[in-house]
C-alpha positions as CSV (number, residue, x, y, z in Angstrom):
1,M,-33.1,225.5,-79.2
2,G,-29.7,227.2,-79.0
3,T,-31.4,230.6,-79.0
4,L,-33.6,229.7,-76.2
5,W,-30.7,228.5,-74.0
6,T,-28.7,231.7,-74.6
7,E,-31.7,233.8,-73.6
8,V,-31.9,232.1,-70.2
9,Q,-31.0,234.6,-67.4
10,L,-28.5,234.0,-64.6
11,L,-29.3,235.2,-61.1
12,E,-29.0,238.9,-60.8
13,P,-26.1,240.1,-58.6
14,D,-26.8,241.8,-55.4
15,Q,-26.9,245.6,-56.0
16,H,-25.1,246.1,-52.7
17,L,-21.7,244.7,-53.6
18,A,-19.7,242.9,-50.9
19,P,-16.3,244.4,-50.3
20,S,-14.6,241.3,-51.7
21,V,-12.9,241.9,-55.0
22,H,-14.1,238.4,-56.1
23,A,-17.7,239.4,-55.3
24,A,-17.3,242.5,-57.5
25,R,-15.8,240.5,-60.3
26,S,-18.6,237.9,-60.0
27,A,-21.2,240.6,-60.2
28,I,-19.5,242.1,-63.3
29,A,-19.3,238.7,-65.0
30,R,-23.0,237.9,-64.4
31,I,-24.0,241.3,-65.7
32,I,-22.1,240.5,-68.9
33,A,-23.4,237.0,-69.1
34,N,-27.0,238.3,-68.9
35,G,-26.5,241.2,-71.2
36,G,-24.9,239.5,-74.2
37,E,-22.7,242.4,-75.1
38,V,-22.4,245.0,-72.3
39,S,-20.4,248.2,-72.4
40,R,-18.1,249.5,-69.7
41,R,-20.4,252.4,-69.3
42,E,-23.3,250.1,-68.5
43,I,-21.2,248.1,-66.0
44,V,-20.3,251.2,-64.1
45,A,-23.9,252.3,-64.0
46,A,-25.1,248.8,-62.9
47,T,-22.5,248.3,-60.2
48,G,-22.0,251.8,-58.9
49,L,-18.2,251.2,-58.9
50,A,-15.7,253.8,-60.1
51,R,-14.7,253.5,-63.7
52,S,-11.1,252.8,-62.7
53,T,-12.2,250.0,-60.4
54,V,-14.3,248.5,-63.1
55,D,-11.4,248.7,-65.5
56,G,-9.2,246.8,-63.1
57,H,-11.8,244.0,-62.6
58,L,-12.4,243.8,-66.4
59,Q,-8.6,243.4,-67.0
60,V,-8.5,240.4,-64.6
61,L,-11.5,238.8,-66.2
62,L,-10.0,239.3,-69.7
63,R,-6.7,237.8,-68.7
64,A,-8.5,234.8,-67.2
65,G,-10.3,234.3,-70.5
66,L,-13.8,234.5,-68.9
67,I,-14.8,237.5,-70.9
68,E,-13.6,238.9,-74.2
69,D,-13.6,242.2,-76.1
70,A,-16.8,242.6,-78.1
71,G,-15.8,245.8,-79.9
72,V,-17.5,249.2,-79.7
73,A,-21.1,249.4,-78.5
74,S,-23.6,250.1,-81.3
75,G,-26.1,252.9,-81.2
76,I,-26.0,256.7,-80.8
77,Q,-23.8,257.7,-78.0
78,R,-22.2,260.9,-76.7
79,G,-18.5,261.2,-76.0
80,R,-15.9,258.6,-76.9
81,P,-17.2,255.2,-78.2
82,A,-18.0,252.7,-75.4
83,Q,-16.0,249.4,-75.4
84,S,-18.2,246.3,-75.0
85,F,-17.6,242.9,-73.5
86,R,-19.2,239.5,-73.7
87,I,-18.7,236.1,-72.0
88,S,-16.1,234.1,-73.8
89,P,-17.5,231.1,-75.7
90,H,-14.0,229.6,-75.8
91,R,-13.2,229.5,-72.1
92,G,-14.0,225.8,-71.4
93,V,-17.3,224.0,-71.3
94,I,-20.2,223.1,-69.0
95,L,-21.3,219.5,-68.6
96,V,-25.0,218.8,-67.8
97,A,-26.7,215.5,-67.0
98,D,-30.4,215.0,-66.4
99,L,-30.8,211.5,-65.0
100,A,-34.2,209.8,-65.1
101,V,-35.1,206.3,-63.8
102,D,-34.5,204.6,-67.1
103,H,-32.4,207.0,-69.2
104,C,-30.1,210.0,-68.9
105,R,-29.9,213.1,-71.1
106,I,-26.5,214.8,-71.3
107,A,-25.4,218.1,-72.9
108,V,-22.2,220.0,-73.4
109,T,-22.6,223.8,-73.5
110,S,-20.3,226.8,-73.7
111,L,-20.0,229.4,-70.9
112,D,-22.1,231.8,-73.0
113,K,-25.0,229.2,-72.9
114,R,-24.8,227.8,-76.4
115,V,-25.5,224.1,-76.8
116,L,-22.5,222.4,-78.4
117,G,-23.9,218.8,-78.3
118,Q,-26.3,216.5,-76.5
119,R,-27.4,212.9,-76.5
120,T,-29.6,210.5,-74.6
121,L,-28.0,207.5,-72.8
122,D,-29.9,204.2,-72.3
123,V,-29.2,203.5,-68.6
124,N,-31.3,202.4,-65.6
125,V,-30.8,203.5,-62.0
126,D,-31.4,199.9,-60.9
127,L,-27.9,199.1,-62.1
128,G,-26.5,201.0,-59.0
129,P,-24.6,204.2,-58.6
130,M,-21.1,203.3,-59.7
131,V,-22.3,201.6,-63.0
132,V,-24.7,204.5,-63.8
133,V,-22.4,207.4,-63.1
134,E,-19.5,205.7,-64.9
135,K,-21.8,205.3,-68.0
136,V,-22.8,208.9,-67.7
137,A,-19.1,209.9,-67.4
138,S,-18.2,207.7,-70.4
139,G,-21.0,209.4,-72.3
140,F,-19.5,212.8,-71.7
141,D,-16.0,211.5,-72.7
142,E,-17.4,210.2,-76.0
143,L,-19.4,213.4,-76.7
144,M,-16.4,215.6,-76.0
145,I,-14.2,213.6,-78.3
146,E,-16.9,213.9,-80.9
147,L,-16.9,217.7,-80.4
148,N,-13.1,217.8,-80.4
149,I,-13.0,219.2,-76.9
150,A,-10.2,218.2,-74.5
151,A,-11.2,216.7,-71.2
152,D,-9.4,219.5,-69.2
153,Q,-11.8,222.0,-70.7
154,A,-14.6,221.1,-68.3
155,L,-15.3,224.1,-66.0
156,A,-18.2,222.6,-64.0
157,I,-20.6,219.7,-64.2
158,S,-24.2,219.6,-63.0
159,V,-26.2,216.4,-62.4
160,G,-29.9,216.1,-61.7
161,I,-30.9,212.9,-59.8
162,P,-34.5,211.5,-59.5
163,G,-34.5,211.3,-55.7
164,P,-33.7,213.2,-52.5
165,V,-30.3,214.8,-52.6
166,D,-28.4,216.7,-49.9
167,S,-27.6,219.4,-52.4
168,H,-25.1,221.1,-50.1
169,R,-22.9,218.0,-49.9
170,G,-23.9,216.3,-53.2
171,I,-25.0,213.1,-51.4
172,V,-28.0,210.9,-52.4
173,V,-30.2,210.3,-49.3
174,R,-32.6,207.2,-49.2
175,P,-34.1,207.6,-52.7
176,P,-37.2,205.3,-52.9
177,L,-36.8,204.7,-56.7
178,M,-33.0,204.2,-56.6
179,P,-32.0,201.0,-54.7
180,G,-28.4,201.0,-53.6
181,W,-27.9,204.8,-54.0
182,D,-28.3,205.8,-50.4
183,G,-25.2,207.7,-49.2
184,F,-23.6,207.8,-52.6
185,E,-21.3,210.8,-53.0
186,A,-22.2,211.7,-56.5
187,C,-20.8,215.2,-56.3
188,K,-17.3,214.0,-55.1
189,F,-17.2,211.3,-57.8
190,M,-18.0,213.8,-60.7
191,A,-15.6,216.5,-59.3
192,E,-12.8,214.0,-59.2
193,R,-13.7,212.3,-62.5
194,F,-13.6,215.6,-64.5
195,N,-11.3,217.6,-62.2
196,C,-13.8,220.5,-62.0
197,D,-16.5,221.9,-59.8
198,A,-19.6,219.7,-59.5
199,I,-23.2,220.3,-58.5
200,V,-25.7,217.5,-57.8
201,D,-29.3,218.3,-57.1
202,N,-32.8,216.8,-57.4
203,D,-33.9,216.6,-61.0
204,V,-37.2,218.5,-60.4
205,N,-35.3,221.3,-58.6
206,L,-33.2,221.8,-61.7
207,R,-36.3,221.6,-64.0
208,A,-38.0,224.3,-61.8
209,L,-34.8,226.4,-62.1
210,G,-34.8,226.0,-65.9
211,E,-38.4,227.1,-66.2
212,A,-38.0,230.0,-63.8
213,R,-34.9,231.5,-65.4
214,A,-36.3,231.1,-69.0
215,L,-39.6,232.8,-68.0
216,G,-38.6,235.2,-65.1
217,G,-40.3,238.4,-64.3
218,D,-44.0,238.1,-63.3
219,N,-43.8,234.3,-63.4
220,L,-42.0,234.2,-60.1
221,P,-42.3,232.6,-57.5
222,L,-42.6,229.4,-59.6
223,L,-43.7,226.0,-58.3
224,M,-42.8,223.0,-60.5
225,I,-44.7,219.7,-60.2
226,N,-43.5,216.7,-62.1
227,V,-45.7,213.7,-62.5
228,D,-43.7,210.6,-63.4
229,A,-42.5,207.4,-61.7
230,G,-42.9,209.6,-58.6
231,I,-44.2,213.0,-57.8
232,G,-41.6,215.7,-57.4
233,G,-41.6,219.4,-56.7
234,G,-39.3,222.4,-57.0
235,F,-39.8,226.0,-55.9
236,V,-38.0,229.1,-57.1
237,S,-38.5,232.3,-55.1
238,E,-39.4,235.7,-56.5
239,S,-35.7,236.6,-56.4
240,G,-34.9,233.6,-58.7
241,L,-33.3,231.5,-56.0
242,L,-34.0,227.7,-55.8
243,L,-35.3,226.7,-52.4
244,H,-33.3,223.9,-50.9
245,G,-34.2,224.1,-47.2
246,A,-31.8,223.3,-44.4
247,D,-30.7,219.9,-45.8
248,G,-31.8,219.9,-49.4
249,A,-35.2,218.3,-48.8
250,A,-37.4,221.3,-49.8
251,G,-39.9,220.4,-52.5
252,D,-40.0,216.7,-51.8
253,I,-43.8,216.6,-52.0
254,G,-44.1,213.0,-53.2
255,H,-44.2,211.8,-49.6
256,M,-46.9,214.1,-48.3
257,R,-49.7,212.1,-46.7
258,V,-52.9,212.1,-48.8
259,S,-56.2,212.0,-46.7
260,G,-58.4,209.0,-47.5
261,E,-55.5,207.0,-49.0
262,S,-53.8,205.8,-45.8
263,D,-53.7,202.1,-46.8
264,V,-51.7,202.5,-50.1
265,L,-48.1,201.4,-49.5
266,C,-45.4,203.7,-50.9
267,A,-41.9,202.7,-52.1
268,C,-40.5,204.7,-49.2
269,G,-42.2,202.3,-46.7
270,S,-44.9,204.7,-45.5
271,R,-48.5,204.5,-46.5
272,G,-50.7,207.1,-48.2
273,C,-47.9,209.1,-49.8
274,L,-48.8,211.3,-52.8
275,S,-46.4,209.3,-55.1
276,A,-48.1,206.1,-54.1
277,V,-51.5,207.3,-55.2
278,A,-50.8,209.8,-58.0
279,S,-47.7,208.7,-59.9
280,V,-47.9,207.3,-63.4
281,G,-47.4,203.8,-61.9
282,A,-50.2,204.4,-59.4
283,M,-52.5,205.5,-62.3
284,A,-51.6,202.3,-64.2
285,S,-52.4,200.1,-61.2
286,R,-55.7,201.9,-60.8
287,L,-56.5,201.5,-64.5
288,G,-55.5,197.8,-64.3
289,E,-58.1,197.3,-61.5
290,A,-60.8,198.9,-63.6
291,L,-59.9,196.7,-66.7
292,G,-59.3,193.5,-64.8
293,R,-55.7,193.1,-66.1
294,S,-52.2,194.4,-65.7
295,V,-51.4,197.8,-67.3
296,T,-47.9,199.2,-67.6
297,P,-47.2,203.0,-67.3
298,R,-46.3,203.0,-71.0
299,E,-49.6,201.4,-71.9
300,L,-51.5,204.0,-69.8
301,I,-49.8,206.9,-71.5
302,D,-50.5,205.4,-75.0
303,M,-54.2,204.7,-74.1
304,L,-54.5,208.2,-72.6
305,A,-53.1,209.7,-75.8
306,R,-55.7,207.8,-77.9
307,G,-58.5,209.1,-75.7
308,D,-59.6,205.8,-74.2
309,A,-62.6,206.6,-72.0
310,T,-61.8,204.4,-69.1
311,T,-58.2,205.7,-69.0
312,V,-59.3,209.3,-69.2
313,N,-61.7,208.8,-66.3
314,T,-59.1,207.1,-64.2
315,V,-56.5,209.8,-64.8
316,R,-59.1,212.5,-64.0
317,E,-59.9,210.9,-60.7
318,V,-56.2,210.8,-59.8
319,A,-55.7,214.4,-60.9
320,V,-58.3,215.5,-58.3
321,T,-56.0,214.1,-55.6
322,L,-53.1,215.9,-57.2
323,G,-55.1,219.1,-57.4
324,S,-56.0,218.9,-53.7
325,A,-52.3,218.5,-52.6
326,I,-51.2,221.3,-54.9
327,A,-54.0,223.6,-53.5
328,D,-52.5,223.2,-50.0
329,L,-49.1,224.2,-51.4
330,V,-50.6,227.2,-53.1
331,N,-52.0,228.4,-49.7
332,F,-48.5,227.9,-48.2
333,C,-46.1,229.4,-50.7
334,N,-48.4,231.6,-53.0
335,P,-46.6,231.0,-56.3
336,A,-47.3,233.2,-59.3
337,R,-47.0,230.2,-61.7
338,I,-47.4,226.5,-61.3
339,V,-45.8,224.4,-64.0
340,I,-47.0,220.8,-64.4
341,G,-44.5,218.5,-66.1
342,G,-44.3,214.8,-67.0
343,E,-45.2,212.9,-70.1
344,V,-48.6,211.9,-68.8
345,T,-49.6,215.6,-68.5
346,L,-48.3,216.5,-71.9
347,C,-50.2,213.8,-73.9
348,T,-53.6,215.2,-72.9
349,D,-55.1,218.3,-71.4
350,D,-57.2,216.3,-69.0
351,V,-54.7,216.2,-66.2
352,L,-53.9,219.9,-66.3
353,A,-57.5,220.9,-66.6
354,Q,-58.5,218.8,-63.6
355,I,-55.7,220.0,-61.4
356,R,-56.4,223.6,-62.4
357,S,-60.1,223.3,-61.5
358,V,-59.4,221.8,-58.1
359,V,-56.7,224.3,-57.2
360,Y,-58.9,227.3,-58.0
361,Q,-61.8,225.7,-56.0
362,Q,-59.8,224.8,-52.9
363,A,-57.0,227.3,-52.6
364,Q,-57.6,230.7,-51.0
365,P,-58.9,233.5,-53.4
366,L,-56.0,235.8,-52.5
367,A,-53.5,233.1,-53.5
368,T,-55.2,232.3,-56.8
369,R,-56.3,235.6,-58.2
370,N,-53.0,236.1,-60.2
371,L,-52.1,232.4,-60.4
372,S,-51.5,230.6,-63.6
373,V,-51.4,226.7,-63.8
374,V,-49.8,225.7,-67.1
375,H,-47.9,223.0,-69.0
376,T,-44.1,223.1,-69.0
377,E,-42.7,225.6,-71.5
378,L,-39.4,223.8,-72.0
379,G,-40.5,220.2,-71.9
380,D,-37.5,217.8,-71.8
381,E,-35.1,220.7,-72.0
382,A,-36.0,222.1,-68.6
383,G,-33.7,219.9,-66.6
384,L,-30.7,220.5,-68.9
385,I,-31.3,224.2,-68.9
386,G,-31.6,224.3,-65.1
387,G,-28.4,222.3,-64.8
388,M,-26.6,224.5,-67.1
389,V,-27.7,227.6,-65.2
390,S,-26.6,226.1,-61.9
391,A,-23.2,225.2,-63.3
392,I,-22.5,228.6,-65.0
393,E,-23.5,230.4,-61.8
394,Q,-21.0,228.2,-60.0
395,V,-18.3,229.2,-62.3
396,L,-19.2,232.9,-62.1
397,S,-19.7,232.9,-58.3
398,P,-17.2,234.7,-56.1
399,R,-15.5,231.4,-55.2
400,G,-15.6,230.3,-58.8
401,I,-14.1,233.6,-60.0
402,Q,-11.4,233.4,-57.4
403,F,-10.5,229.9,-58.6
404,H,-10.5,230.8,-62.3
405,T,-8.5,234.0,-61.9
406,R,-6.0,232.5,-59.5
407,S,-2.3,233.0,-60.0
408,E,-0.1,230.2,-61.2
409,G,1.0,228.0,-58.3
410,S,-2.2,228.5,-56.2
411,D,-3.2,225.4,-54.3
412,M,-6.9,225.9,-54.9
413,R,-8.7,222.8,-56.1
414,P,-12.1,222.1,-57.7
415,L,-14.8,221.4,-55.1
416,G,-18.4,220.5,-55.0
417,R,-21.2,223.1,-54.6
418,L,-19.6,226.4,-53.5
């Protein structure tokens, strides 16, 4: 697990460096973060900056403790040995929380993407925002004490939330599955609680980011579809950027109208939403009608894993609806890879097979000729990895570099998303 996390790539810096010294230092830091151990010679070649300029930026990053000397680069080289650098594993920690409807997974990682510790918290979003986020914060406190890490070592915290999030301001906006959370300033709470930068985003967005950065290359653009208590989506562009849209609502596919299902009431108050007819709860209700009794989502998953014929047939029917909706998305955004996540999709191949069949039948040939529709590669780790990536990129952004290399007495303070 630790190896996989360290192999995850950060966003490549723009080759055309902005004139800002902080932008240049940010680019150098990201090159080092992605390369593991990178020589001065390689940094000069990658940035196009003069060696003396690179030396000056490296000295600032070294003094700030963001990078450290990795010794002389190995391999056959001409001229004098090339000094190498790596991201410092000792310069603070990254806090990551992946909140689900009925639990939360948290992790503490180093700046060089190593997992220092993680645990799962038993908490339900129905308890309300203040109770939940305080339990999550207390979970981090306990985990950091267990790891012998001081509270002031937190560089940034990233939180994934199972509902619509204004990701630019870190505010939860009318989440159907989270009563009492509308307008909650989760980003502000976490930034003040841990005195560090905070990023709050939709949970499926962060899972999409985790999958995309772990796979990269020909697997982008990547569309993530998560089938759970609701239906969520996240899209990462060919350049590796997570698509948020103007207000953070991009990818909220659960409330697309499904043709022929207009009478089904959704938790959002509308009728015929994709989540209302294709979520795990909707599958359980449909199975209950077929069996003449009440069926819980947990029972449905257990029966599906056992291969119960009625359950398999019910899930296949719902998967056709999912496939049709995804086919429309394929025609619109032309992803290279579609990742289907959620426990109901992992306990059997029936959901994925049905979705794949419908997508290839209904989407345009040009949009499907190189398309792969697959299970998640990272499973439950995807949200944590995506959260870690977003937080580290925050720390190594131009604004983050400016903050962490500031002179003593500066009045800069931790903020939300930069």
